[in-house]
C-alpha positions in Angstrom: 229.8 109.2 36.6 232.3 107.6 38.9 229.7 107.1 41.6 227.5 104.9 39.6 227.9 101.1 39.8 228.2 99.1 36.6 225.3 97.0 35.4 227.0 93.8 36.4 227.8 95.0 40.0 224.2 96.1 40.8 222.7 92.6 41.1 225.7 91.4 43.1 225.4 94.4 45.4 221.7 93.8 45.8 222.3 90.1 46.7 224.9 90.9 49.2 222.7 93.6 50.8 219.8 91.2 51.1 222.0 88.6 52.6 223.5 91.0 55.1 220.1 92.3 56.1 218.8 88.8 56.6 221.7 87.7 58.7 221.5 90.9 60.8 217.8 90.3 61.3 218.5 86.8 62.5 221.2 87.9 64.9 218.8 90.6 66.2 216.1 88.0 66.8 218.6 85.8 68.6 219.7 88.7 70.8 216.1 89.7 71.7 215.3 86.0 72.6 218.5 85.8 74.7 217.5 88.9 76.6 214.2 87.4 77.7 215.0 83.7 77.9 218.7 83.5 78.6 221.4 81.8 76.5 219.9 79.7 73.7 223.0 77.9 72.4 222.2 74.4 71.3 218.4 74.7 71.9 215.5 74.3 69.6 215.4 78.1 69.1 218.9 78.2 67.9 218.2 75.3 65.5 215.1 77.1 64.2 217.2 80.2 63.5 219.8 78.2 61.7 217.1 76.5 59.6 215.6 79.9 58.8 219.0 81.1 57.7 219.4 78.1 55.5 215.9 78.7 54.0 216.8 82.4 53.4 219.9 81.3 51.5 217.6 79.6 48.9 215.1 82.4 48.9 217.7 85.0 47.9 217.4 84.3 44.2 213.6 84.6 44.0 213.8 87.7 46.2 216.4 89.2 43.9 214.2 88.4 40.9 211.2 90.0 42.5 213.1 93.2 43.4 214.6 93.4 39.8 211.1 93.0 38.3 209.6 95.7 40.5 212.5 98.1 39.6 212.1 97.3 35.9 208.4 98.0 36.1 209.0 101.3 38.0 211.5 102.4 35.4 209.2 101.5 32.6 206.3 103.5 34.2 208.6 106.5 34.7 209.7 106.4 31.1 206.2 106.1 29.8 205.0 109.0 32.1 207.9 111.2 31.2 207.3 110.7 27.4 203.6 111.4 27.7 204.3 114.6 29.7 206.8 115.7 27.0 204.3 115.0 24.2 201.5 116.9 26.0 
């Protein structure tokens, strides 16, 4: 049981994972744009990426809520299906 995260650590881990994936995706987009267009420091593309990162920061909470709801529904469906199989 040592490998399982506590119930308090799971949402924090999920938030950090979402944030890291978002930041990695933005850096990947910037790298691809720089490969084709050259350096983009202090251009409108760089500003756009910063604004998207700022927007993503505020979308983390709704995204985390959405993921938590989907996981809760999936767990409820599994519980219902396993109880009906056991009763049958």
